Wavefront OBJ file of the C-alpha trace (Angstrom):
o trace
v -0.011 -0.161 -0.260
v 1.207 3.366 -0.848
v -0.210 6.815 -0.223
v 0.034 9.290 -2.793
v 0.144 13.087 -1.959
v -1.066 15.199 -4.674
v -0.386 18.909 -5.672
v -3.944 19.488 -5.721
v -7.315 18.155 -4.332
v -8.849 15.298 -6.141
v -11.775 16.658 -7.804
v -15.129 13.958 -8.036
v -14.636 14.054 -12.301
v -11.254 12.030 -11.076
v -13.118 8.917 -10.210
v -15.992 9.398 -12.956
v -12.481 9.326 -15.519
v -11.269 6.286 -14.222
v -14.447 4.522 -14.480
v -12.871 4.015 -17.933
v -10.363 2.142 -16.970
v -12.342 -0.368 -13.734
v -14.903 -0.113 -11.621
v -15.724 3.038 -9.301
v -17.669 2.506 -6.209
v -19.254 5.592 -4.051
v -18.658 4.608 -0.746
v -21.390 5.874 1.313
v -20.903 4.399 4.362
v -17.953 6.273 4.875
v -18.864 9.672 4.394
v -19.782 11.723 0.989
v -17.537 11.671 -1.631
v -15.341 8.838 -0.825
v -14.482 6.638 -3.505
v -12.890 3.088 -3.926
v -11.817 2.168 -7.932
v -10.622 -1.328 -8.888
v -8.588 -2.515 -11.133
v -8.420 -6.002 -11.243
v -5.426 -7.898 -10.831
v -3.339 -4.190 -10.927
v -4.192 -1.985 -8.186
v -7.076 -0.024 -6.545
v -7.463 3.393 -5.271
v -9.566 5.093 -2.388
v -10.156 8.874 -2.064
v -12.284 11.219 -0.732
v -13.032 14.125 -3.461
v -11.290 17.403 -2.583
v -8.461 15.978 -0.325
v -4.628 15.946 -1.500
v -3.993 12.153 -0.754
v -5.148 9.051 -1.931
v -4.255 5.071 -0.894
v -3.483 3.179 -3.508
v -2.908 -0.729 -2.851
v -1.120 -2.655 -5.773
v -0.923 -6.391 -6.373
v 2.152 -6.974 -5.293
v 3.498 -9.367 -8.252
v 2.810 -6.831 -10.741
v 3.333 -3.502 -8.958
v 6.330 -2.957 -11.437
v 4.395 -3.369 -14.615
v 1.357 -0.885 -13.582
v 2.922 1.815 -11.338
v 3.700 3.641 -14.438
v -0.042 3.486 -16.178
v -0.938 4.795 -12.585
v 1.346 8.013 -12.634
v -0.042 8.173 -16.543
v -3.357 8.142 -15.343
v -2.914 10.928 -12.647
v -0.990 13.280 -14.960
v -3.051 12.924 -18.156
v -6.525 13.481 -16.093
v -8.205 17.174 -17.074
v -11.816 18.572 -15.985
v -13.636 18.107 -19.261
v -13.263 15.956 -22.133
v -10.330 13.765 -22.571
v -9.010 11.402 -25.507
v -8.804 8.373 -23.763
v -7.024 6.519 -26.867
v -3.488 6.610 -26.323
v -4.507 5.780 -22.507
v -6.400 2.952 -24.116
v -3.353 1.720 -25.810
v -1.343 1.699 -23.032
v -3.741 -0.009 -20.943
v -3.979 -2.971 -23.643
v -0.235 -3.193 -23.759
v 0.410 -3.120 -19.685
v -2.948 -5.670 -19.314
v -0.823 -7.938 -21.903
v 2.008 -7.931 -19.840
v -0.023 -8.155 -16.461
v -1.617 -11.444 -17.964
v 1.701 -13.068 -19.259
v 3.108 -12.489 -15.784
v 0.393 -13.541 -13.426
v -0.982 -16.532 -15.964
v 1.621 -17.359 -18.152
v -0.734 -16.431 -21.428
l 1 2 3 4 5 6 7 8 9 10 11 12 13 14 15 16 17 18 19 20 21 22 23 24 25 26 27 28 29 30 31 32 33 34 35 36 37 38 39 40 41 42 43 44 45 46 47 48 49 50 51 52 53 54 55 56 57 58 59 60 61 62 63 64 65 66 67 68 69 70 71 72 73 74 75 76 77 78 79 80 81 82 83 84 85 86 87 88 89 90 91 92 93 94 95 96 97 98 99 100 101 102 103 104 105
């Protein structure tokens, strides 16, 4: 598990953006604006919209493959429409390497 300190508060729109890459859940029982993102076999992110920190839990066996993609997700996010083509290509490439590493195919 790693905690990331961000230069700006996380907007709620960031979690909507993450839904393009995995499953986003609103954790209302914890508090308003608390989100959880899961990218199976890669990592999960928990955070509160408006906060400057997020908690990331990596799948240990593939962290070396997925951490750069996480940084790319953070650095590529912009408010408003986002061109996902480059991100999706990178996701597919990393996904192949993750599957090969975990499952041998």
